[in-house]
Structures are given as C-alpha cells and as structure tokens.
Residue, then its C-alpha position, 0 to 999 in steps of 0.5 A: x482478485x487476491x493480494x497476490x494477483x494485484x501484485x503480479x499485475x502491478x508488476x509490469x517488469x515482472x520483476x518480482x518488486x515493484x519500483x515507485x512507476x509501478x506503484x504509483x501506475x497501479x495502487x495510486x488511483x486506489x491508495x491516493x485518491x486525495x493523494x497528488x503525486x508528491x504523498x505517493x511517492x512518500x508512501x512508496x518510501x514509507x513501504x520501501x523500508x531498506x530504500x532501495x527503490x523496489x518493494x518486494x512481493x511478500x514484504x508488500x503483502x505483509x504491509x499491506x496486511x499488517x494496514x489492513x489490521x491497524x484499521x480495524x484495531x482502531x475500529x475495536x478500539x473505538x468502537x467506530x466505523x472502521x473508515x472513518x480512521x481508514x485513510x489517518x492509519x494508512 
C-alpha cells in the first residue's frame, strides 16, 4: 500500500487531514509500538507544525519521506544497520 493510500484510509472522516485521534488509531500500533498515549500525542504535535490540530496529506507524506531519508542518512554516515537507528531518528 502506498503512503497516500495509508493516509486516505486513516482519514476516516474524509476531511483531507488527520486529526490526532485518526493518527493514533491508524499509526499508533506501527509508529508507537513502545510508546504510550502521551508519547503518541507528543509525536503528533511534532508533525503538526502549525499546531492547528490536524495534518494535511501533503505535509504528512513529506514528513514521512523526510524521516525515512534521515534514517538512511544515519545509515550512510555510520555504515550501520538503518533499523538500529530508526527509533532514535523518528
């Protein structure tokens, strides 16, 4: 499934943006395996750069791509397994 499709599936109210409850419901189990609700909310607030309570599709996808690129940048710089640093980079 493409990132765009994941976003659209998570946007349950079809408003074109993810609110915090949609974000946690859709991605909490993937992004926050070892995170509690407070930490997941803090993660959402980092993504919600303008603090309006929602994250649009374009901004969400850009943030995700940026994070993946950062993980592989760490890999390239350190010549280490990128998944070791995944949690730290996010």
